[in-house]
C-alpha positions in Angstrom: 0.2 6.8 13.6 4.0 6.6 13.2 5.3 5.4 9.9 8.8 4.3 8.9 9.3 6.3 5.7 12.9 5.2 5.3 11.9 1.6 4.6 9.2 2.2 2.0 9.5 -0.1 -1.0 10.1 1.7 -4.3 11.3 -0.4 -7.3 12.1 2.8 -9.2 14.6 3.8 -6.4 16.0 0.4 -6.0 16.5 -0.5 -9.7 17.2 2.8 -11.4 19.9 2.5 -14.0 21.1 6.0 -13.2 22.0 5.4 -9.5 24.5 8.2 -8.8 25.6 7.1 -5.3 29.4 7.2 -4.6 29.5 3.4 -4.4 27.8 3.0 -7.8 29.9 5.7 -9.4 33.1 4.5 -7.9 33.8 7.8 -6.2 36.1 6.4 -3.5 39.4 8.4 -3.8 40.7 9.8 -0.5 40.4 13.5 -0.1 43.0 15.6 1.8 42.6 18.8 3.8 39.9 17.5 6.1 37.5 16.8 3.2 37.0 13.1 3.9 33.7 13.6 5.6 30.6 11.4 5.6 26.9 12.3 6.2 25.5 10.4 9.2 22.0 11.7 9.5 19.4 14.3 8.2 16.8 15.8 10.5 14.0 18.3 10.3 12.0 20.6 12.6 9.0 22.5 11.5 8.6 26.0 12.9 5.1 27.7 13.1 6.0 31.1 11.7 3.7 33.1 9.4 4.3 30.0 7.2 5.2 26.6 8.7 8.9 26.6 7.9 10.7 23.3 7.5 14.3 23.6 8.8 16.7 20.9 7.7 20.0 19.7 9.3 22.6 17.5 7.7 25.0 15.8 10.2 28.5 14.4 9.6 31.0 12.2 11.3 33.3 15.2 11.5 30.9 16.9 13.9 30.2 19.6 11.4 26.4 20.3 10.7 24.7 22.1 7.9 21.4 23.9 8.3 19.0 24.6 5.5 15.3 25.2 4.8 12.7 23.8 2.5 9.7 25.7 1.3 6.7 25.2 3.6 4.1 22.5 3.1 2.7 19.2 4.3 4.8 16.1 3.5 8.2 17.7 3.2 9.6 16.3 6.5 8.4 12.8 5.6 10.0 13.0 2.1 13.3 14.2 3.7 13.1 11.3 6.1 12.5 9.0 3.1 15.6 10.3 1.4 18.0 10.1 4.3 19.2 6.6 3.6 20.3 7.8 0.1 22.6 10.3 1.8 24.1 8.5 4.7 27.7 7.6 4.0 28.0 10.2 1.2 30.5 13.0 1.1 28.5 16.3 1.5 30.9 18.2 -0.6 29.5 16.5 -3.8 26.5 18.8 -3.8 25.7 18.6 -7.5 26.0 14.8 -7.7 23.9 14.3 -4.5 21.2 16.6 -5.9 21.0 14.6 -9.1 21.2 11.4 -7.1 18.1 12.4 -5.1 16.3 13.5 -8.2 16.9 10.1 -9.8 16.1 8.1 -6.7 12.9 10.0 -6.1 11.8 9.9 -9.8 8.9 7.6 -9.0 7.8 9.9 -6.2 7.5 13.1 -8.1 10.9 14.7 -8.5 10.0 16.4 -11.7 8.1 19.1 -9.8 6.1 19.7 -6.6 6.8 18.9 -3.0 9.5 16.3 -3.7 11.6 18.9 -5.4 10.9 21.2 -2.4 12.2 18.5 0.0 15.3 18.1 -2.1 15.8 21.8 -2.1 15.9 21.9 1.7 18.6 19.3 1.7 20.6 21.1 -1.0 20.6 24.3 1.0 21.8 22.5 4.1 24.6 20.9 2.0 25.8 24.4 0.9 25.9 25.5 4.5 27.8 22.3 5.4 30.2 22.4 2.5 31.0 26.1 3.3 31.8 25.2 6.9 34.0 22.3 5.9 35.9 24.4 3.3 35.8 27.5 5.4 34.2 29.7 2.7 30.9 31.5 2.5 28.1 29.9 0.5 28.3 32.4 -2.3 31.9 31.4 -3.0 30.6 27.9 -3.8 28.4 29.4 -6.4 31.2 31.2 -8.2 31.8 34.4 -6.1 29.8 37.6 -5.7 28.7 40.6 -7.7 27.6 42.6 -4.7 28.2 42.9 -0.9 24.6 43.4 0.0 21.3 42.2 -1.3 18.3 44.5 -1.8 15.1 43.3 0.0 11.6 44.0 -1.1 8.9 44.0 1.7 5.6 42.2 1.1 3.2 44.7 2.7 -0.2 44.1 4.3 -2.8 46.1 6.2 -6.0 45.1 8.0 -7.9 47.2 5.4 -6.2 45.5 2.5 -8.8 46.5 0.0 -8.7 50.2 1.0 -6.4 52.1 -1.4 -5.7 54.8 1.1 -4.9 52.3 3.8 -2.4 50.6 1.4 -0.8 54.0 0.6 -0.5 54.8 4.3 1.2 51.5 4.9 3.5 52.0 2.0 4.6 55.3 3.3 5.1 53.9 6.8 7.2 51.0 5.6 9.4 53.4 3.6 9.7 56.1 6.2 9.8 54.1 9.4 11.2 50.7 8.4 13.6 51.9 5.7 12.6 49.8 2.7 13.0 51.2 -0.8 11.1 48.2 -2.5 7.6 47.1 -1.7 4.9 44.7 -2.9 1.1 44.8 -2.3 -1.7 42.3 -3.2 -4.2 43.1 -5.9 -6.3 40.0 -5.5 -8.3 41.6 -2.8 -12.1 42.1 -2.5 -13.4 45.2 -4.3 -17.1 44.9 -3.4 -18.0 44.5 -7.1 -17.5 40.7 -7.4 -20.3 38.6 -8.7 -18.6 35.2 -9.1 -15.3 34.2 -7.5 -14.9 31.1 -9.7 -14.9 32.4 -13.2 -11.6 34.6 -13.0 -13.4 37.4 -14.8 -12.8 41.0 -13.6 -15.7 43.4 -14.0 -15.0 47.0 -14.9 -15.6 48.1 -11.3 -13.1 45.6 -10.0 -10.4 46.8 -12.4 -11.0 50.4 -11.4 -10.7 49.4 -7.8 -7.3 47.6 -8.4 -6.1 50.5 -10.5 -6.9 52.9 -7.6 -4.8 50.9 -5.2 -1.9 51.0 -7.7 -2.4 54.8 -8.2 -2.6 55.7 -4.6 0.4 53.6 -3.5 2.7 54.6 -6.3 1.8 58.3 -6.0 2.3 58.2 -2.3 5.9 56.8 -2.4 6.9 58.3 -5.8 10.6 57.8 -6.3 11.3 56.7 -2.7 10.5 53.1 -3.5 9.8 50.6 -6.3 6.4 49.0 -5.9 5.2 45.6 -7.3 1.7 44.2 -7.2 0.8 40.5 -6.8 -2.3 38.8 -8.2 -1.7 35.2 -7.0 -2.7 33.5 -10.3 -6.3 34.7 -9.9 -7.5 36.2 -13.2 -8.4 35.1 -16.8 -6.1 36.0 -19.7 -8.5 38.7 -20.9 -9.0 40.2 -17.5 -5.3 40.2 -16.8 -4.6 42.0 -20.1 -7.2 44.7 -19.2 -5.8 45.1 -15.7 -2.2 45.4 -17.0 -3.3 48.0 -19.6 -5.2 50.0 -17.0 -2.1 50.4 -14.8 0.4 51.1 -17.5 0.4 54.8 -16.7 1.7 54.3 -13.2 5.2 53.5 -11.9 4.7 49.8 -11.4 7.8 47.7 -10.8 6.0 44.6 -11.9 2.6 42.9 -11.9 3.1 39.4 -10.5 1.3 36.1 -11.4 -1.8 37.7 -13.1 -3.0 34.3 -14.6 -2.8 30.7 -13.4 0.6 29.0 -14.0 -0.3 26.0 -16.0 -0.9 27.5 -19.5 2.3 28.9 -21.0 0.6 30.3 -24.1 -1.9 32.4 -22.1 1.0 33.7 -19.9 3.0 34.6 -23.0 0.0 36.4 -24.5 -0.6 38.5 -21.4 3.1 39.5 -21.2 3.2 40.5 -24.9 0.0 42.5 -24.6 1.3 45.2 -22.1 4.0 47.6 -21.2 3.5 46.8 -17.6 6.3 44.4 -16.5 5.1 40.9 -15.8 6.7 38.6 -13.2 6.2 34.9 -12.9 8.1 31.9 -11.4 7.2 30.9 -7.9 4.9 28.1 -9.0 7.4 26.6 -11.5 10.0 23.9 -10.6 13.6 23.5 -11.7 15.3 25.1 -14.6 13.5 22.9 -17.1 10.2 24.6 -16.3 11.4 28.1 -15.9 13.5 27.8 -19.0 10.3 27.6 -21.1 8.9 30.8 -19.6 12.1 32.6 -20.3 12.8 31.3 -23.8 9.2 32.1 -24.8 9.7 35.6 -23.5 6.6 35.1 -21.3 8.2 37.0 -18.4 9.8 40.4 -18.0 11.2 39.4 -14.5 11.5 35.8 -13.4 10.8 35.0 -9.7 12.0 31.6 -8.6 11.5 30.6 -4.9 14.9 29.2 -4.0 13.9 26.7 -1.3 11.1 25.4 -3.5 12.5 25.5 -7.1 15.4 23.1 -6.5 17.8 24.9 -4.2 20.7 27.3 -4.6 22.5 25.8 -7.6 19.3 25.3 -9.4 18.3 28.9 -8.9 21.6 30.0 -10.2 21.1 27.9 -13.3 17.7 29.6 -13.8 19.5 33.0 -13.5 22.0 32.0 -16.1 19.3 31.1 -18.6 17.5 34.4 -17.8 20.7 36.3 -18.3 20.9 35.0 -21.8 17.6 36.7 -22.5 18.5 39.8 -20.5 15.8 39.0 -17.9 16.3 40.1 -14.3 15.7 37.8 -11.3 13.6 38.8 -8.2 13.5 35.9 -5.9 10.2 35.0 -4.3 10.7 34.3 -0.6 8.4 33.4 2.3 11.2 31.8 4.3 12.7 32.0 7.8 16.0 33.8 8.2 17.8 30.6 7.1 16.2 30.5 3.7 16.2 34.2 3.3 19.9 34.6 3.8 20.6 31.5 1.6 18.5 33.3 -1.1 20.6 36.4 -0.6 23.8 34.4 -1.2 22.4 33.3 -4.5 21.3 36.8 -5.4 24.8 38.0 -4.6 26.3 35.4 -7.0 24.4 36.3 -10.1 24.6 39.5 -12.3 20.9 39.9 -13.0 19.6 40.0 -9.5 17.0 42.6 -8.5 16.0 41.8 -4.9 14.9 39.1 -2.5 11.4 39.2 -1.0 10.7 39.5 2.8 7.3 38.3 3.9 7.5 38.5 7.7 7.9 42.1 8.7 4.8 41.8 10.9 6.1 38.8 12.7 7.9 40.2 15.7 10.2 37.2 16.5 11.3 36.4 12.9 14.8 37.8 13.5 15.1 36.0 16.9 15.3 32.7 15.1 19.0 33.3 14.4 21.7 35.0 16.4 22.8 37.4 13.7 21.1 40.5 12.4 19.7 39.7 8.9 17.9 42.7 7.4 19.0 46.3 8.1 17.5 49.3 6.3 16.0 47.1 3.6 19.2 45.3 2.7 21.0 42.0 3.7 24.7 42.3 4.1 26.1 39.0 2.6 27.8 37.1 5.4 31.5 36.3 5.2 31.3 33.5 7.8 31.6 30.0 6.4 28.4 28.5 5.0 25.2 30.4 4.9 26.4 32.5 7.9 23.5 32.3 10.3 23.2 30.4 13.6 19.9 29.0 14.8 18.7 30.1 18.2 17.4 26.7 19.3 15.5 28.1 22.2 13.5 30.3 19.8 13.0 27.4 17.4 11.7 25.2 20.3 9.4 28.0 21.5 7.7 28.2 18.1 7.7 24.6 16.8 4.6 23.2 15.2 2.6 21.2 17.7 3.8 17.6 17.8 7.2 18.5 16.3 10.5 17.3 17.9 13.5 19.6 18.0 16.4 18.3 16.0 19.8 17.6 17.6 22.1 20.6 18.2 25.0 21.3 16.0 
């Protein structure tokens, strides 16, 4: 059944005392140099990749269109549709004010964290692309300039025999030697054959030995040719995470990611303090307010925000600034299409403490076909110098891979 999300009644949105619209704030001065531009529409199209990517487009009366991406998930297109009336008539160059405007307008619908922040993130990324095109500068310039010309990419690796240490080592060697990556990640929350109860988060000794064997074989196979991280997807108890982290301390582990569930900061902090194995957390936290607590409590060795999920490009840069005060590097989690991936690379280029951006689609043959430009070459992304994010959607490929029932958004 079709619903009109734009007309939903929400007293919080209608009566908020912190309405930051241009009309309420009195932002009415004329702007020269072709900067008097108004948003006319916001549209989405969901693409069925290895994740259901939500692509976002912001349209203007100047005919310039910005393209962005929100982290995948149900409800994101509907929330963006809901927010469109708050943006129509606004100047897209006021990215920071519009971001705060949406946060305030959607406060009654969950803009502290979760899918509402994700929806706002997709709009925010599209605004950076749009503003860059209007001002004729690349997106990284809007974030303060760049520290590097190219961004390192780490490849999230998989194999059909994901629980076989030798198969993982074989794939690591292949990805390094044949695909040219010098940074990898493998999953450790894989069946070992020793499990007794999947619900209690407890790792038995045999399970820990199995996971340590994966770590040993992969790191020994690639040696200094690549950095290797290992992901646990919030699976284990605090005690089990500590024992696992201690068991793999002798190996060259880039980091151990999300060993415990994300809700309890004290447990996370105790795990990180207990081991010399670097611990990485961040993809399941929202906005700088949540990640700030992780960093200030020194509960992470590497922070891993997901840019199209955490709040967008400027919010990720704010997180990086907090992290830099504690000498914590940033490795951006990323499961996006080329649009979100290159946008993340712009952020990574603009911050001093950037390690790498994740790539999660190396097995998806048409990932690079989604845009006209080459994105990843020999494990690195060259930061585009074209205005905006610097990628051009191939609408034929988008249409070929849309989620069933989706409608293609209007061309630029």
